[in-house]
N, CA and C atoms as an extended XYZ file, in Angstrom:
195
Properties=species:S:1:pos:R:3:atomname:S:1:resname:S:1:resid:I:1 pbc="F F F"
N        -1.670       25.629       32.184 N   MET     1
C        -2.020       24.244       32.052 CA  MET     1
C        -1.016       23.547       31.137 C   MET     1
N        -0.569       22.399       31.554 N   GLU     2
C         0.389       21.663       30.750 CA  GLU     2
C        -0.328       20.682       29.829 C   GLU     2
N         0.275       20.475       28.692 N   ASN     3
C        -0.247       19.442       27.793 CA  ASN     3
C         0.330       18.099       28.213 C   ASN     3
N        -0.514       17.231       28.641 N   GLN     4
C        -0.089       15.922       29.102 CA  GLN     4
C        -0.350       14.893       28.013 C   GLN     4
N         0.623       14.080       27.760 N   VAL     5
C         0.470       12.999       26.793 CA  VAL     5
C         0.218       11.725       27.578 C   VAL     5
N        -0.905       11.110       27.288 N   GLU     6
C        -1.240        9.880       27.993 CA  GLU     6
C        -0.552        8.701       27.327 C   GLU     6
N        -0.192        7.736       28.127 N   ASN     7
C         0.386        6.512       27.594 CA  ASN     7
C        -0.746        5.604       27.152 C   ASN     7
N        -0.963        5.542       25.875 N   CYS     8
C        -2.009        4.674       25.360 CA  CYS     8
C        -1.348        3.578       24.531 C   CYS     8
N        -1.786        2.384       24.747 N   SER     9
C        -1.202        1.253       24.025 CA  SER     9
C        -2.099        0.908       22.839 C   SER     9
N        -1.953        1.661       21.788 N   SER    10
C        -2.750        1.409       20.594 CA  SER    10
C        -1.925        0.578       19.615 C   SER    10
N        -2.597       -0.035       18.690 N   VAL    11
C        -1.937       -0.853       17.691 CA  VAL    11
C        -1.274        0.069       16.677 C   VAL    11
N        -0.042       -0.248       16.329 N   SER    12
C         0.662        0.600       15.372 CA  SER    12
C         0.058        0.422       13.974 C   SER    12
N         0.047        1.470       13.188 N   PRO    13
C        -0.536        1.379       11.844 CA  PRO    13
C         0.195        0.379       10.947 C   PRO    13
N         1.509        0.257       11.122 N   LYS    14
C         2.264       -0.681       10.297 CA  LYS    14
C         1.863       -2.119       10.600 C   LYS    14
N         1.656       -2.441       11.864 N   ALA    15
C         1.231       -3.797       12.233 CA  ALA    15
C        -0.167       -4.084       11.699 C   ALA    15
N        -1.026       -3.086       11.715 N   LEU    16
C        -2.380       -3.261       11.204 CA  LEU    16
C        -2.368       -3.487        9.688 C   LEU    16
N        -1.501       -2.780        8.969 N   ILE    17
C        -1.384       -2.967        7.524 CA  ILE    17
C        -0.905       -4.379        7.206 C   ILE    17
N         0.061       -4.866        7.964 N   VAL    18
C         0.566       -6.221        7.744 CA  VAL    18
C        -0.522       -7.251        8.022 C   VAL    18
N        -1.250       -7.068        9.103 N   LEU    19
C        -2.310       -8.012        9.454 CA  LEU    19
C        -3.399       -8.054        8.383 C   LEU    19
N        -3.849       -6.895        7.948 N   VAL    20
C        -4.896       -6.835        6.923 CA  VAL    20
C        -4.391       -7.420        5.610 C   VAL    20
N        -3.148       -7.132        5.249 N   GLY    21
C        -2.589       -7.669        4.011 CA  GLY    21
C        -2.507       -9.182        4.013 C   GLY    21
N        -2.069       -9.746        5.121 N   VAL    22
C        -1.945      -11.202        5.206 CA  VAL    22
C        -3.319      -11.873        5.182 C   VAL    22
N        -4.266      -11.338        5.935 N   VAL    23
C        -5.592      -11.958        6.010 CA  VAL    23
C        -6.304      -11.907        4.667 C   VAL    23
N        -6.312      -10.746        4.027 N   PHE    24
C        -7.024      -10.639        2.753 CA  PHE    24
C        -6.333      -11.422        1.638 C   PHE    24
N        -5.014      -11.451        1.638 N   ALA    25
C        -4.314      -12.232        0.620 CA  ALA    25
C        -4.580      -13.722        0.811 C   ALA    25
N        -4.636      -14.175        2.058 N   ALA    26
C        -4.944      -15.585        2.319 CA  ALA    26
C        -6.376      -15.916        1.904 C   ALA    26
N        -7.312      -15.026        2.176 N   LEU    27
C        -8.699      -15.261        1.771 CA  LEU    27
C        -8.850      -15.311        0.247 C   LEU    27
N        -8.200      -14.394       -0.438 N   ILE    28
C        -8.271      -14.380       -1.897 CA  ILE    28
C        -7.634      -15.638       -2.468 C   ILE    28
N        -6.499      -16.046       -1.915 N   ALA    29
C        -5.837      -17.255       -2.407 CA  ALA    29
C        -6.688      -18.493       -2.147 C   ALA    29
N        -7.387      -18.529       -1.025 N   PHE    30
C        -8.258      -19.672       -0.749 CA  PHE    30
C        -9.410      -19.734       -1.742 C   PHE    30
N        -9.976      -18.589       -2.061 N   VAL    31
C       -11.089      -18.568       -3.017 CA  VAL    31
C       -10.608      -19.005       -4.404 C   VAL    31
N        -9.421      -18.589       -4.780 N   VAL    32
C        -8.913      -18.911       -6.108 CA  VAL    32
C        -8.479      -20.373       -6.207 C   VAL    32
N        -7.693      -20.850       -5.225 N   THR    33
C        -7.124      -22.191       -5.342 CA  THR    33
C        -7.938      -23.267       -4.642 C   THR    33
N        -8.700      -22.914       -3.642 N   GLU    34
C        -9.488      -23.838       -2.831 CA  GLU    34
C        -8.629      -24.932       -2.209 C   GLU    34
N        -7.415      -24.574       -1.795 N   SER    35
C        -6.548      -25.541       -1.124 CA  SER    35
C        -5.823      -24.858        0.025 C   SER    35
N        -5.349      -25.689        0.945 N   PHE    36
C        -4.659      -25.165        2.114 CA  PHE    36
C        -3.296      -24.594        1.734 C   PHE    36
N        -2.578      -25.270        0.845 N   LEU    37
C        -1.268      -24.775        0.427 CA  LEU    37
C        -1.387      -23.459       -0.337 C   LEU    37
N        -2.436      -23.316       -1.110 N   GLY    38
C        -2.664      -22.050       -1.794 CA  GLY    38
C        -2.930      -20.920       -0.812 C   GLY    38
N        -3.632      -21.260        0.275 N   THR    39
C        -3.894      -20.264        1.316 CA  THR    39
C        -2.602      -19.835        1.989 C   THR    39
N        -1.728      -20.800        2.291 N   LEU    40
C        -0.434      -20.461        2.894 CA  LEU    40
C         0.416      -19.618        1.952 C   LEU    40
N         0.427      -19.983        0.679 N   ALA    41
C         1.191      -19.207       -0.295 CA  ALA    41
C         0.639      -17.787       -0.414 C   ALA    41
N        -0.679      -17.645       -0.395 N   GLY    42
C        -1.286      -16.314       -0.441 CA  GLY    42
C        -0.938      -15.488        0.782 C   GLY    42
N        -0.892      -16.140        1.946 N   ALA    43
C        -0.526      -15.413        3.171 CA  ALA    43
C         0.918      -14.935        3.105 C   ALA    43
N         1.805      -15.768        2.578 N   VAL    44
C         3.211      -15.370        2.456 CA  VAL    44
C         3.352      -14.226        1.455 C   VAL    44
N         2.655      -14.316        0.342 N   ILE    45
C         2.708      -13.241       -0.650 CA  ILE    45
C         2.111      -11.953       -0.074 C   ILE    45
N         1.035      -12.068        0.696 N   GLY    46
C         0.453      -10.892        1.345 CA  GLY    46
C         1.395      -10.276        2.361 C   GLY    46
N         2.133      -11.118        3.084 N   LEU    47
C         3.114      -10.616        4.050 CA  LEU    47
C         4.227       -9.848        3.342 C   LEU    47
N         4.697      -10.389        2.237 N   ILE    48
C         5.750       -9.708        1.475 CA  ILE    48
C         5.235       -8.396        0.896 C   ILE    48
N         4.025       -8.412        0.355 N   ALA    49
C         3.463       -7.184       -0.226 CA  ALA    49
C         3.248       -6.116        0.845 C   ALA    49
N         2.778       -6.527        2.032 N   ALA    50
C         2.574       -5.553        3.107 CA  ALA    50
C         3.901       -4.999        3.612 C   ALA    50
N         4.923       -5.837        3.665 N   ALA    51
C         6.242       -5.359        4.092 CA  ALA    51
C         6.814       -4.365        3.091 C   ALA    51
N         6.631       -4.644        1.808 N   VAL    52
C         7.096       -3.704        0.784 CA  VAL    52
C         6.320       -2.396        0.885 C   VAL    52
N         5.008       -2.488        1.087 N   PHE    53
C         4.198       -1.274        1.226 CA  PHE    53
C         4.667       -0.448        2.424 C   PHE    53
N         4.905       -1.116        3.559 N   ASN    54
C         5.351       -0.388        4.752 CA  ASN    54
C         6.730        0.217        4.563 C   ASN    54
N         7.602       -0.473        3.869 N   GLY    55
C         8.962        0.017        3.710 CA  GLY    55
C         9.113        1.099        2.664 C   GLY    55
N         8.319        1.029        1.602 N   VAL    56
C         8.512        1.950        0.483 CA  VAL    56
C         7.494        3.088        0.493 C   VAL    56
N         6.233        2.755        0.598 N   PHE    57
C         5.188        3.754        0.423 CA  PHE    57
C         4.732        4.417        1.718 C   PHE    57
N         4.861        3.741        2.836 N   TYR    58
C         4.300        4.249        4.094 CA  TYR    58
C         5.415        4.639        5.058 C   TYR    58
N         6.315        5.437        4.606 N   LYS    59
C         7.381        5.913        5.488 CA  LYS    59
C         6.862        7.048        6.345 C   LYS    59
N         7.066        6.938        7.635 N   GLN    60
C         6.650        7.990        8.541 CA  GLN    60
C         7.850        8.818        8.925 C   GLN    60
N         7.727       10.106        8.724 N   THR    61
C         8.827       10.989        9.094 CA  THR    61
C         8.696       11.325       10.570 C   THR    61
N         9.811       11.417       11.268 N   PRO    62
C         9.730       11.792       12.687 CA  PRO    62
C         9.260       13.231       12.834 C   PRO    62
N         8.494       13.469       13.856 N   HIS    63
C         7.985       14.815       14.087 CA  HIS    63
C         8.590       15.362       15.369 C   HIS    63
N         8.439       16.638       15.572 N   ASP    64
C         9.087       17.295       16.701 CA  ASP    64
C         8.236       17.333       17.953 C   ASP    64
N         7.050       16.754       17.908 N   ARG    65
C         6.188       16.792       19.092 CA  ARG    65
C         5.851       15.439       19.566 C   ARG    65
């Protein structure tokens, strides 16, 4: 019997980390500043923080399978 790998289109973990980081940072900024510009600034800061997390802490090493 052969091991078959199915083509599944799942969301990549890095994209999910970025999405969660942006949404939660925007929500926190809205609660703190109660303004639309504060929400945008929080989303940008969350995007930068998620990108740094993905680039520095969440490095995935290639595997042989």
